[in-house]
FINU-323697 format. One record per residue (C-alpha): chain; x, y, z; residue number from 1. Coordinates in steps of 0.2 Angstrom, whole numbers, m for minus. Layout:
residues N
 mol     X     Y     Z seq
   A     X     Y     Z NUM
...
end
This chain:
residues 945
 mol     X     Y     Z seq
   A  m277   144   130   1
   A  m290   133   138   2
   A  m281   118   133   3
   A  m265   123   143   4
   A  m276   127   158   5
   A  m284   110   157   6
   A  m266   102   156   7
   A  m261   112   172   8
   A  m276   105   181   9
   A  m272    88   176  10
   A  m259    84   191  11
   A  m259    65   187  12
   A  m251    68   170  13
   A  m236    78   178  14
   A  m234    65   192  15
   A  m230    52   178  16
   A  m217    63   171  17
   A  m208    70   186  18
   A  m192    75   177  19
   A  m201    84   162  20
   A  m210    97   172  21
   A  m216   112   162  22
   A  m215   129   170  23
   A  m226   143   164  24
   A  m223   162   168  25
   A  m236   175   169  26
   A  m234   178   150  27
   A  m238   159   147  28
   A  m220   156   140  29
   A  m216   137   142  30
   A  m199   133   149  31
   A  m192   115   150  32
   A  m184   110   166  33
   A  m167   103   163  34
   A  m155    94   175  35
   A  m136    96   173  36
   A  m120    89   180  37
   A  m103    96   177  38
   A   m86    88   181  39
   A   m68    89   175  40
   A   m57    74   169  41
   A   m40    76   161  42
   A   m41    96   162  43
   A   m57    95   151  44
   A   m74   101   157  45
   A   m88    88   154  46
   A  m107    91   155  47
   A  m121    79   157  48
   A  m138    86   153  49
   A  m156    79   152  50
   A  m174    85   151  51
   A  m172    97   136  52
   A  m173    85   121  53
   A  m179    68   118  54
   A  m191    69   133  55
   A  m202    53   127  56
   A  m187    41   127  57
   A  m186    30   142  58
   A  m169    38   145  59
   A  m160    52   136  60
   A  m144    61   140  61
   A  m133    74   131  62
   A  m115    73   135  63
   A  m103    87   129  64
   A   m85    91   129  65
   A   m81   109   122  66
   A   m92   110   106  67
   A   m93    91   104  68
   A  m111    85   110  69
   A  m118    67   109  70
   A  m136    62   112  71
   A  m139    44   119  72
   A  m157    37   121  73
   A  m163    21   128  74
   A  m179    12   125  75
   A  m186    m5   130  76
   A  m200   m16   122  77
   A  m216   m18   131  78
   A  m223   m35   135  79
   A  m216   m51   142  80
   A  m201   m59   133  81
   A  m202   m76   125  82
   A  m184   m79   121  83
   A  m168   m86   130  84
   A  m156   m72   126  85
   A  m155   m53   127  86
   A  m159   m44   111  87
   A  m149   m28   114  88
   A  m146   m17    99  89
   A  m134    m2    99  90
   A  m134    10    85  91
   A  m121    24    83  92
   A  m124    38    70  93
   A  m113    51    63  94
   A  m123    63    52  95
   A  m114    76    41  96
   A  m125    91    49  97
   A  m114    88    65  98
   A  m100    97    56  99
   A  m110   108    45 100
   A  m109    98    28 101
   A  m122    91    16 102
   A  m118    73    12 103
   A  m110    71    m5 104
   A  m121    56   m10 105
   A  m133    56   m24 106
   A  m148    57   m13 107
   A  m139    70    m2 108
   A  m143    60    14 109
   A  m134    47    24 110
   A  m136    29    19 111
   A  m132    12    27 112
   A  m121    12    43 113
   A  m102    14    39 114
   A   m89     4    46 115
   A   m84    17    59 116
   A  m102    18    65 117
   A  m103    m1    68 118
   A   m86    m1    77 119
   A   m92    13    89 120
   A  m108     4    92 121
   A   m98   m11    97 122
   A   m88     0   109 123
   A  m104     5   117 124
   A  m112   m13   117 125
   A   m97   m23   125 126
   A   m96   m15   142 127
   A  m115   m12   145 128
   A  m121   m30   140 129
   A  m114   m40   155 130
   A  m122   m28   167 131
   A  m140   m33   163 132
   A  m147   m45   175 133
   A  m148   m64   171 134
   A  m165   m69   164 135
   A  m168   m51   157 136
   A  m173   m55   139 137
   A  m183   m40   135 138
   A  m178   m30   119 139
   A  m168   m15   122 140
   A  m162    m2   109 141
   A  m148    11   112 142
   A  m147    25    99 143
   A  m132    37   100 144
   A  m131    52    89 145
   A  m118    65    87 146
   A  m127    82    87 147
   A  m111    93    84 148
   A   m93    90    82 149
   A   m78   102    83 150
   A   m66    88    77 151
   A   m55    89    92 152
   A   m63    74   102 153
   A   m68    57    96 154
   A   m86    55   100 155
   A   m86    36   103 156
   A   m81    37   122 157
   A   m93    51   125 158
   A  m107    41   117 159
   A  m103    26   129 160
   A  m103    37   145 161
   A  m119    45   139 162
   A  m127    28   136 163
   A  m122    23   154 164
   A  m131    39   160 165
   A  m146    36   150 166
   A  m148    18   157 167
   A  m146    25   174 168
   A  m161    37   171 169
   A  m172    24   163 170
   A  m183    11   172 171
   A  m173    m3   164 172
   A  m165   m14   177 173
   A  m146   m12   174 174
   A  m131   m15   186 175
   A  m122     1   181 176
   A  m116    14   180 177
   A   m99    12   170 178
   A   m85    24   166 179
   A   m75    24   150 180
   A   m59    33   147 181
   A   m46    35   133 182
   A   m28    35   137 183
   A   m13    41   125 184
   A     5    42   127 185
   A    17    54   119 186
   A    36    53   122 187
   A    33    41   137 188
   A    20    52   145 189
   A     2    46   147 190
   A   m12    58   142 191
   A   m30    57   148 192
   A   m43    61   136 193
   A   m31    65   122 194
   A   m37    76   107 195
   A   m37    69    89 196
   A   m21    79    86 197
   A   m13    72   101 198
   A   m18    54    96 199
   A    m9    56    79 200
   A     7    58    89 201
   A     3    45   102 202
   A    10    27   101 203
   A    m5    21   112 204
   A   m24    22   110 205
   A   m31    14   125 206
   A   m50    13   128 207
   A   m54     7   145 208
   A   m71     4   153 209
   A   m75    m2   171 210
   A   m87    m2   186 211
   A   m81     5   202 212
   A   m70   m10   206 213
   A   m69   m21   191 214
   A   m64   m20   173 215
   A   m77   m23   159 216
   A   m69   m19   142 217
   A   m52   m15   135 218
   A   m48   m10   117 219
   A   m30    m5   112 220
   A   m20     0    97 221
   A    m2     3   100 222
   A    15     3    92 223
   A    24   m11   100 224
   A    21    m6   118 225
   A    28   m17   132 226
   A    18   m27   144 227
   A    25   m17   158 228
   A    20    m1   151 229
   A     3    m7   146 230
   A     0   m13   164 231
   A     4     5   170 232
   A    m8    12   157 233
   A   m22     1   163 234
   A   m19     5   181 235
   A   m19    24   177 236
   A   m35    22   167 237
   A   m46    14   180 238
   A   m46    28   193 239
   A   m49    41   179 240
   A   m63    31   172 241
   A   m72    30   189 242
   A   m73    49   189 243
   A   m88    47   176 244
   A   m98    36   189 245
   A  m102    49   203 246
   A  m110    62   191 247
   A  m121    49   184 248
   A  m127    43   201 249
   A  m131    62   206 250
   A  m140    65   189 251
   A  m150    49   192 252
   A  m155    55   209 253
   A  m161    71   202 254
   A  m171    65   187 255
   A  m171    46   186 256
   A  m185    35   186 257
   A  m188    21   198 258
   A  m184     4   191 259
   A  m198    m6   184 260
   A  m201   m24   189 261
   A  m198   m35   173 262
   A  m202   m53   172 263
   A  m185   m63   172 264
   A  m184   m79   163 265
   A  m174   m89   176 266
   A  m170  m108   176 267
   A  m178  m117   191 268
   A  m166  m126   202 269
   A  m177  m141   201 270
   A  m175  m142   182 271
   A  m156  m140   183 272
   A  m155  m154   196 273
   A  m166  m165   186 274
   A  m155  m163   170 275
   A  m139  m165   180 276
   A  m145  m181   187 277
   A  m149  m188   170 278
   A  m135  m181   159 279
   A  m120  m176   170 280
   A  m111  m192   169 281
   A  m113  m194   151 282
   A  m107  m176   148 283
   A   m91  m179   159 284
   A   m87  m194   147 285
   A   m88  m183   132 286
   A   m77  m169   139 287
   A   m64  m181   147 288
   A   m61  m190   130 289
   A   m48  m179   120 290
   A   m52  m190   105 291
   A   m68  m180   101 292
   A   m66  m167    89 293
   A   m77  m151    88 294
   A   m91  m159    78 295
   A   m90  m176    86 296
   A   m91  m168   103 297
   A  m106  m158    97 298
   A  m115  m173    90 299
   A  m112  m183   106 300
   A  m120  m168   117 301
   A  m135  m167   105 302
   A  m138  m186   108 303
   A  m137  m183   126 304
   A  m150  m169   125 305
   A  m162  m180   115 306
   A  m161  m194   128 307
   A  m166  m181   142 308
   A  m180  m175   131 309
   A  m187  m192   129 310
   A  m187  m194   148 311
   A  m196  m177   150 312
   A  m209  m181   137 313
   A  m213  m198   145 314
   A  m215  m188   162 315
   A  m225  m174   153 316
   A  m214  m161   161 317
   A  m219  m147   149 318
   A  m210  m133   159 319
   A  m193  m142   159 320
   A  m195  m146   140 321
   A  m196  m127   136 322
   A  m179  m123   144 323
   A  m171  m140   141 324
   A  m157  m133   129 325
   A  m152  m120   141 326
   A  m153  m132   156 327
   A  m141  m144   147 328
   A  m130  m130   143 329
   A  m129  m125   161 330
   A  m125  m143   167 331
   A  m111  m144   153 332
   A  m104  m127   159 333
   A  m103  m133   177 334
   A   m94  m150   171 335
   A   m81  m141   160 336
   A   m77  m127   173 337
   A   m76  m139   187 338
   A   m63  m150   178 339
   A   m52  m136   173 340
   A   m52  m129   191 341
   A   m49  m145   199 342
   A   m38  m155   187 343
   A   m30  m142   176 344
   A   m35  m151   160 345
   A   m45  m144   146 346
   A   m58  m151   133 347
   A   m45  m158   121 348
   A   m33  m164   134 349
   A   m20  m149   133 350
   A   m12  m141   148 351
   A   m18  m123   153 352
   A    m3  m114   145 353
   A    m2  m126   129 354
   A    m4  m119   111 355
   A   m12  m130    98 356
   A    m2  m138    84 357
   A     3  m125    71 358
   A     5  m126    52 359
   A    11  m111    41 360
   A    13  m110    23 361
   A    16   m94    13 362
   A    15   m91    m6 363
   A     1  m104    m8 364
   A    m7   m95   m22 365
   A     8   m89   m33 366
   A    m2   m79   m45 367
   A    m8   m67   m32 368
   A     3   m53   m25 369
   A     4   m62    m8 370
   A    m4   m76     1 371
   A    m3   m87    16 372
   A   m12  m101    25 373
   A   m11  m102    44 374
   A   m18  m117    54 375
   A   m19  m117    73 376
   A   m27  m133    78 377
   A   m44  m135    68 378
   A   m44  m116    65 379
   A   m39  m112    47 380
   A   m37   m95    39 381
   A   m32   m91    21 382
   A   m25   m73    19 383
   A   m21   m64     3 384
   A   m13   m47    m1 385
   A   m18   m36   m15 386
   A    m8   m20   m20 387
   A   m16    m5   m28 388
   A   m13    13   m33 389
   A   m13    27   m20 390
   A   m30    32   m27 391
   A   m37    15   m22 392
   A   m36    21    m4 393
   A   m53    20     5 394
   A   m62    37     7 395
   A   m69    39    25 396
   A   m83    51    28 397
   A   m81    51    47 398
   A   m82    67    58 399
   A   m65    64    65 400
   A   m49    55    59 401
   A   m40    55    42 402
   A   m50    56    26 403
   A   m43    41    18 404
   A   m36    24    23 405
   A   m22    15    13 406
   A   m21    m1    23 407
   A   m37   m12    24 408
   A   m40   m29    31 409
   A   m57   m37    27 410
   A   m62   m52    37 411
   A   m74   m65    30 412
   A   m83   m78    40 413
   A   m93   m89    28 414
   A  m106  m102    34 415
   A   m96  m117    28 416
   A   m82  m114    40 417
   A   m93  m121    54 418
   A  m103  m133    43 419
   A  m119  m122    43 420
   A  m131  m115    30 421
   A  m133   m96    30 422
   A  m135   m81    19 423
   A  m121   m69    14 424
   A  m127   m51    16 425
   A  m119   m34    18 426
   A  m108   m28    33 427
   A  m108   m39    48 428
   A  m104   m31    65 429
   A   m94   m47    70 430
   A   m84   m47    54 431
   A   m81   m29    54 432
   A   m75   m30    72 433
   A   m63   m45    69 434
   A   m56   m37    54 435
   A   m53   m20    62 436
   A   m44   m29    77 437
   A   m32   m38    65 438
   A   m30   m22    55 439
   A   m24   m12    70 440
   A   m12   m26    75 441
   A    m3   m26    58 442
   A    m3    m7    55 443
   A    11    m5    68 444
   A    24   m14    57 445
   A    19    m7    40 446
   A    32     5    31 447
   A    28    24    31 448
   A    18    30    16 449
   A    33    40     9 450
   A    43    24     8 451
   A    29    13     2 452
   A    15    23    m7 453
   A     5     7   m12 454
   A   m13     5    m6 455
   A   m13   m13     3 456
   A   m29   m24     5 457
   A   m28   m40    15 458
   A   m42   m52    13 459
   A   m44   m65    27 460
   A   m55   m80    22 461
   A   m59   m91    37 462
   A   m59  m109    30 463
   A   m62  m118    47 464
   A   m67  m111    64 465
   A   m63  m118    81 466
   A   m59  m102    91 467
   A   m49   m87    89 468
   A   m50   m84    70 469
   A   m46   m65    72 470
   A   m29   m70    80 471
   A   m26   m82    66 472
   A   m30   m68    54 473
   A   m16   m58    62 474
   A    m3   m72    59 475
   A    m9   m76    42 476
   A   m10   m58    37 477
   A     8   m55    43 478
   A    15   m69    32 479
   A     5   m64    17 480
   A    12   m46    18 481
   A    30   m53    18 482
   A    26   m65     4 483
   A    20   m50    m6 484
   A    37   m41    m3 485
   A    30   m27     8 486
   A    44   m21    19 487
   A    36   m24    35 488
   A    48   m23    50 489
   A    44   m40    58 490
   A    31   m53    60 491
   A    15   m50    71 492
   A     6   m64    80 493
   A    m9   m65    90 494
   A   m17   m77   103 495
   A   m33   m78   113 496
   A   m32   m80   132 497
   A   m47   m87   142 498
   A   m52   m87   160 499
   A   m62   m99   171 500
   A   m67   m93   189 501
   A   m75  m100   204 502
   A   m86   m89   214 503
   A   m92   m89   232 504
   A  m111   m91   231 505
   A  m114   m80   246 506
   A  m103   m65   242 507
   A  m101   m67   223 508
   A   m82   m64   224 509
   A   m69   m74   215 510
   A   m61   m88   226 511
   A   m51   m97   212 512
   A   m47   m95   194 513
   A   m37  m103   179 514
   A   m30   m94   164 515
   A   m31  m103   148 516
   A   m20  m100   133 517
   A   m26  m102   115 518
   A   m44  m106   119 519
   A   m56  m117   109 520
   A   m73  m110   103 521
   A   m82  m120   116 522
   A   m70  m114   129 523
   A   m74   m96   124 524
   A   m93  m100   125 525
   A   m91  m109   143 526
   A   m77   m97   150 527
   A   m78   m80   157 528
   A   m67   m69   145 529
   A   m60   m68   128 530
   A   m44   m59   129 531
   A   m36   m56   112 532
   A   m18   m50   112 533
   A    m8   m47    96 534
   A    10   m40    95 535
   A    28   m43    89 536
   A    43   m49    99 537
   A    45   m31   105 538
   A    28   m28   112 539
   A     9   m27   110 540
   A     1   m19    95 541
   A   m18   m23    98 542
   A   m29   m29   112 543
   A   m48   m33   113 544
   A   m55   m39   129 545
   A   m73   m45   130 546
   A   m81   m54   145 547
   A   m98   m62   151 548
   A   m98   m59   170 549
   A  m101   m41   177 550
   A   m82   m37   178 551
   A   m65   m45   182 552
   A   m53   m37   194 553
   A   m39   m28   185 554
   A   m26   m38   194 555
   A   m32   m54   185 556
   A   m32   m44   169 557
   A   m14   m39   170 558
   A    m9   m57   175 559
   A   m16   m63   158 560
   A    m3   m53   149 561
   A    12   m64   153 562
   A     5   m81   147 563
   A    m1   m72   131 564
   A    17   m65   128 565
   A    25   m83   130 566
   A    12   m90   118 567
   A    15   m76   105 568
   A    34   m79   105 569
   A    30   m98   102 570
   A    19   m94    87 571
   A    32   m81    80 572
   A    45   m95    80 573
   A    35  m106    69 574
   A    30   m91    57 575
   A    48   m86    55 576
   A    53  m104    50 577
   A    42  m102    35 578
   A    46   m84    30 579
   A    58   m72    39 580
   A    60   m57    27 581
   A    50   m49    13 582
   A    52   m59    m2 583
   A    57   m53   m19 584
   A    42   m56   m31 585
   A    42   m62   m48 586
   A    42   m48   m61 587
   A    29   m56   m71 588
   A    15   m55   m57 589
   A    22   m41   m46 590
   A    13   m24   m47 591
   A    23    m9   m53 592
   A    22     9   m47 593
   A    31    24   m54 594
   A    29    42   m51 595
   A    34    54   m65 596
   A    35    73   m65 597
   A    27    83   m79 598
   A    22   101   m82 599
   A     4   105   m78 600
   A     1   109   m96 601
   A     7    91  m101 602
   A    m4    84   m87 603
   A   m19    93   m94 604
   A   m16    86  m111 605
   A   m15    68  m103 606
   A   m31    70   m93 607
   A   m41    77  m108 608
   A   m58    86  m106 609
   A   m68    80   m91 610
   A   m55    66   m89 611
   A   m60    57  m105 612
   A   m43    53  m111 613
   A   m37    47   m94 614
   A   m51    35   m92 615
   A   m48    29  m110 616
   A   m30    25  m106 617
   A   m35    16   m90 618
   A   m48     5   m99 619
   A   m37     1  m113 620
   A   m22    m4  m102 621
   A   m29    m9   m85 622
   A   m17     3   m76 623
   A   m22    16   m64 624
   A   m17    34   m66 625
   A   m16    47   m52 626
   A   m13    65   m56 627
   A    m6    77   m43 628
   A     2    94   m44 629
   A    15    91   m57 630
   A    16    73   m54 631
   A     9    57   m62 632
   A     8    41   m52 633
   A     5    25   m62 634
   A     1     8   m55 635
   A     1    m7   m66 636
   A    m3   m25   m60 637
   A    13   m32   m70 638
   A    28   m26   m80 639
   A    19   m28   m97 640
   A     5   m17   m92 641
   A    17    m4   m86 642
   A    26    m4  m103 643
   A    10    m2  m113 644
   A     4    13  m102 645
   A    21    21  m102 646
   A    22    20  m121 647
   A     5    28  m123 648
   A     9    42  m111 649
   A    25    45  m119 650
   A    16    47  m136 651
   A     3    59  m129 652
   A    14    69  m116 653
   A    31    66  m122 654
   A    47    65  m112 655
   A    64    74  m114 656
   A    74    69  m129 657
   A    91    64  m125 658
   A   106    60  m136 659
   A   108    41  m136 660
   A    90    37  m131 661
   A    80    25  m141 662
   A    62    30  m145 663
   A    47    24  m155 664
   A    41    36  m169 665
   A    30    37  m184 666
   A    35    42  m201 667
   A    26    58  m206 668
   A    34    63  m222 669
   A    47    55  m235 670
   A    59    66  m244 671
   A    73    62  m256 672
   A    86    65  m242 673
   A    78    56  m228 674
   A    61    55  m218 675
   A    54    65  m204 676
   A    48    55  m189 677
   A    36    61  m176 678
   A    42    56  m158 679
   A    32    56  m142 680
   A    23    72  m138 681
   A    22    78  m156 682
   A    41    82  m158 683
   A    49    78  m175 684
   A    66    73  m180 685
   A    76    70  m196 686
   A    81    53  m201 687
   A    94    55  m214 688
   A    95    42  m229 689
   A   112    37  m223 690
   A   105    33  m206 691
   A    91    21  m212 692
   A   101     5  m214 693
   A   119    m2  m214 694
   A   117    m6  m232 695
   A   117     8  m246 696
   A    99    14  m249 697
   A    95    20  m267 698
   A    76    23  m264 699
   A    69    28  m247 700
   A    52    23  m252 701
   A    58     5  m253 702
   A    61     4  m235 703
   A    49    16  m226 704
   A    32    24  m229 705
   A    21    37  m221 706
   A    13    30  m205 707
   A    26    17  m202 708
   A    32    15  m184 709
   A    51    14  m182 710
   A    63    12  m168 711
   A    75    27  m169 712
   A    90    33  m158 713
   A    94    52  m155 714
   A   111    54  m162 715
   A   112    73  m161 716
   A   102    89  m157 717
   A   108   107  m161 718
   A   105   123  m152 719
   A    89   126  m161 720
   A    82   110  m155 721
   A    83   101  m172 722
   A    84    82  m168 723
   A    95    70  m178 724
   A    89    52  m178 725
   A    96    35  m183 726
   A    87    19  m187 727
   A   102     9  m191 728
   A   109    13  m173 729
   A    95     2  m167 730
   A    99   m12  m178 731
   A   113   m26  m176 732
   A   128   m22  m186 733
   A   133   m36  m198 734
   A   151   m42  m196 735
   A   155   m29  m183 736
   A   167   m40  m174 737
   A   177   m43  m190 738
   A   177   m25  m195 739
   A   184   m20  m178 740
   A   198   m32  m179 741
   A   203   m26  m196 742
   A   202    m8  m191 743
   A   213   m10  m176 744
   A   226   m19  m187 745
   A   225    m6  m200 746
   A   227     8  m188 747
   A   242     0  m180 748
   A   251    m2  m197 749
   A   246    15  m203 750
   A   254    25  m188 751
   A   271    24  m195 752
   A   268    30  m212 753
   A   255    44  m209 754
   A   262    62  m211 755
   A   247    74  m208 756
   A   247    89  m197 757
   A   239    87  m180 758
   A   222    97  m178 759
   A   224   114  m169 760
   A   213   109  m155 761
   A   224    94  m151 762
   A   241   103  m151 763
   A   246   108  m133 764
   A   247   126  m130 765
   A   263   135  m125 766
   A   257   137  m107 767
   A   254   118  m106 768
   A   271   114  m113 769
   A   279   125  m100 770
   A   269   118   m86 771
   A   273   100   m91 772
   A   292   105   m92 773
   A   291   114   m75 774
   A   284    99   m67 775
   A   299    88   m72 776
   A   313    87   m59 777
   A   328    98   m59 778
   A   343    91   m70 779
   A   332    82   m83 780
   A   331    95   m97 781
   A   338    82  m109 782
   A   324    70  m104 783
   A   312    83  m106 784
   A   317    88  m124 785
   A   316    69  m129 786
   A   299    68  m121 787
   A   294    83  m130 788
   A   299    76  m147 789
   A   290    60  m143 790
   A   274    68  m138 791
   A   274    78  m154 792
   A   276    63  m164 793
   A   262    54  m154 794
   A   250    69  m157 795
   A   251    66  m176 796
   A   233    59  m181 797
   A   231    45  m192 798
   A   221    44  m208 799
   A   215    27  m212 800
   A   208    24  m230 801
   A   193    12  m229 802
   A   178     7  m240 803
   A   161    15  m237 804
   A   155    m1  m230 805
   A   169    m2  m218 806
   A   165    16  m212 807
   A   147    12  m209 808
   A   151    m3  m199 809
   A   164     7  m189 810
   A   152    21  m187 811
   A   139     9  m179 812
   A   152     1  m167 813
   A   158    18  m163 814
   A   141    25  m159 815
   A   138    10  m148 816
   A   154    13  m139 817
   A   151    31  m137 818
   A   134    29  m129 819
   A   141    15  m117 820
   A   159    20  m113 821
   A   160    38  m117 822
   A   173    37  m131 823
   A   175    45  m148 824
   A   184    40  m164 825
   A   195    53  m174 826
   A   201    46  m190 827
   A   202    28  m184 828
   A   211    32  m168 829
   A   201    29  m152 830
   A   203    42  m138 831
   A   195    41  m121 832
   A   184    55  m116 833
   A   184    54   m97 834
   A   171    67   m93 835
   A   156    75  m100 836
   A   163    93   m97 837
   A   179    88  m106 838
   A   169    81  m121 839
   A   158    97  m122 840
   A   174   108  m122 841
   A   182    98  m136 842
   A   166    99  m146 843
   A   165   117  m144 844
   A   183   120  m149 845
   A   183   108  m164 846
   A   177   113  m182 847
   A   160   107  m188 848
   A   159    91  m198 849
   A   153    99  m214 850
   A   166   113  m216 851
   A   173   106  m232 852
   A   182    91  m239 853
   A   196    92  m227 854
   A   194    86  m209 855
   A   201   101  m201 856
   A   200   120  m202 857
   A   214   133  m202 858
   A   227   119  m206 859
   A   240   123  m220 860
   A   240   109  m233 861
   A   254   108  m246 862
   A   249   106  m264 863
   A   247    88  m268 864
   A   258    81  m282 865
   A   249    72  m296 866
   A   253    53  m297 867
   A   246    41  m310 868
   A   242    24  m305 869
   A   241     9  m316 870
   A   223     7  m322 871
   A   224   m12  m324 872
   A   231   m14  m306 873
   A   220   m16  m292 874
   A   220    m1  m280 875
   A   221    m4  m262 876
   A   219     7  m247 877
   A   238     6  m244 878
   A   242    12  m262 879
   A   229    26  m263 880
   A   237    43  m259 881
   A   234    61  m262 882
   A   235    65  m280 883
   A   233    47  m286 884
   A   223    45  m302 885
   A   212    30  m305 886
   A   198    24  m316 887
   A   182    22  m305 888
   A   165    15  m309 889
   A   149    23  m303 890
   A   142    13  m289 891
   A   128    24  m283 892
   A   120    40  m288 893
   A   115    51  m274 894
   A   107    68  m272 895
   A   123    78  m269 896
   A   136    67  m277 897
   A   142    49  m282 898
   A   148    34  m273 899
   A   163    27  m284 900
   A   170     9  m284 901
   A   189    10  m285 902
   A   192    m8  m285 903
   A   197   m21  m272 904
   A   181   m17  m262 905
   A   188     1  m260 906
   A   175    15  m263 907
   A   176    34  m263 908
   A   165    49  m265 909
   A   163    63  m278 910
   A   152    79  m274 911
   A   143    88  m287 912
   A   148   106  m289 913
   A   135   120  m290 914
   A   127   121  m307 915
   A   138   107  m313 916
   A   127    92  m310 917
   A   128    80  m325 918
   A   118    65  m328 919
   A   127    49  m322 920
   A   122    31  m323 921
   A   127    17  m312 922
   A   141     8  m321 923
   A   149    23  m330 924
   A   168    24  m329 925
   A   176    40  m324 926
   A   194    46  m323 927
   A   196    53  m305 928
   A   210    59  m294 929
   A   211    58  m275 930
   A   210    76  m268 931
   A   207    73  m250 932
   A   200    62  m236 933
   A   185    66  m225 934
   A   185    64  m206 935
   A   180    46  m208 936
   A   194    42  m219 937
   A   184    40  m235 938
   A   193    46  m251 939
   A   186    62  m258 940
   A   188    62  m277 941
   A   188    75  m291 942
   A   186    72  m310 943
   A   201    73  m321 944
   A   199    86  m334 945
end
């Protein structure tokens, strides 16, 4: 207690901290005195608060909208500055506690700054940096932290306004305050301070920062908004952003510190005049000669600086030697700006609105998914495109916005592009900012995710830099996307616009200015603004405006839009000469993506325990698998990889077996009548001995063995799910053309002599006959009777007697025709089946194929008469009839019967009867009689007793 009493008596301490007074009640409870300002912008209540937390910071403000609160603190280093630049550092932090989560990292804490945090830091840095006084080179650090977030508002704009208020409260000299606002547009209506849900529907995301009368910073992402609509949005944003300024001034009046006197490192007028007298004429010669390139010009200026240094060393002017580089740069700036204002000519001799020479080339690296090279003057950028699976999308851990990003553009600025030596580290703020600007420009023309589910990564490698590499990245990236075959709507191009102004020394107002199109790197350094504008022929897709002076009038900013549009159209003309539409890539190198549907049980089998099987498949094939609810998405880098992964997936999971489909299977067991083959997913089918080869097979083990892989075709599947397979259907049929010609000629000659009843399912019903007769015109009954007799004759089927080899060849050709043309063959006569429903109906009405030696059921057949043929004569298919006796030779012994050689290449079959199987040997002669023909026209023989 005595300590607190002593503190109360120490009035000096409280006078040094006027805005952090501590009030004690009679019960010795300490209460912190806070200061608040409340105001409304865009129908939302905004609160500024200071004095409660971060009391030791030079300036600290908490800004809140609803439940989103951001703390911004400002501190300045002590001591005098010994540098010639402003070391301003802005750090923006989003920690997971702000939304009530624990980080999912291994250490369960936040790591290095994420891309979004770097971008938000740049949004804060760009408008506040120009307002520090010239010569103020003391180190300043801004730290903005999100304390809580409800996900409705993006905290970046809140952090920038809180930083402005914190600088106003601090003792750091600063020319603020500023106001920053976000503008959206939904269905043509502008929205001030839109929520995240409204931004997802908006075709405009404009961030605008300004002082009371001048523009400081613009950042735009849009969906091809016209320059006229963009100007309307800018003029709406300015008065809305100014509403942040008055509350900051009132808060600074209540709790702000008096500004401290800092030592400013200013150039003396004497030193500048001295350098100008020694070097101005030499500098003018360098800048008036367009033959100088970037490095030649820099070398000449360095020689001029060394000459001036020698003069100062001889005079012993130590003060001028310390600031010599900055003094030479000041003189150089005056020379260049004076020539542009007075003569309208630039460093390289171009006119103010002239674009540098362009060179475009797409497909420069054919093995890649997409590539392009873009040159504008000495600036050169190589862009490549890589396509990936949906799971390759970048995961974002930000407090607001989508959780993933499927389109990424990574910008790289290696040291060799400016002939320097440097280290390559981690994330660079400049590289992240330039890449994000180009990414926003191209995002507007990408196809929707439903139409193009790939993840897309664009890499931009700067090969040479002489100004506006980010806009060259937009142009090169657009061509690379089309070269990759991505269905973008149209090309996107970008250009950077500069500004050179002339000020009134007494008032500081702009008296004259020139707008420069497609600025060089040195013009960017010596000019006032770098206004990057990208878009299509229809409108603007992205903008980034940075400036060095303390603001530019909004009228001049809007005037820069038209020269940028004309330059953009000029660049688009050159790009479209190289590639106009998305190209069709080579199948060998283009990636493949397929989405398959499986049951969840099948997907569980594919993934395996803990995802082991899925990872093994990815490692073995190089493909990427993404498992969803009932879906499997596969991405492969080329067609061969896709074939390998599909083959492995089919074997593990399986797919529906369809009649006519070809599959790969493994022989699991060998029987005397055939082999059992395991297909994909563990399904088994029977491959009968007759379906192994086009040639007769005596021993199955001579052709196949257990574990052998075969290509089989499904030729049938019964109602129980039993699968019938054929291996010979996948093999080329020997002499198929010759056999088909012979079969057609034989069928044509046999039509006149065949005399077999038609099958019952082919005979038209009485109702059909009456219907066909009723459809005839009146008075044509005689014609109807003749047509009736002709139709009855045409309905008589034909039985063609052929050899077994001819039947096998015919069956092969018929199976191919069946799968491709939808035709069936009955007894050698080809009949078209026009629809699947008609075919299934005929199949249901027809008898089964194994119903006996006769091809049809319920057909009355007369008793055949026995005819004896001359044994010595050769029997032909024309001579063989029912009841003909011949002497046959055993050609093959099968499990259920014999294949008999009848002579002249004609063969027949003899079936063993139950309990009457005798021992037969190949070559035995038997006396047989032709008793019938099977459905394929093969003679069925019986032994003569």
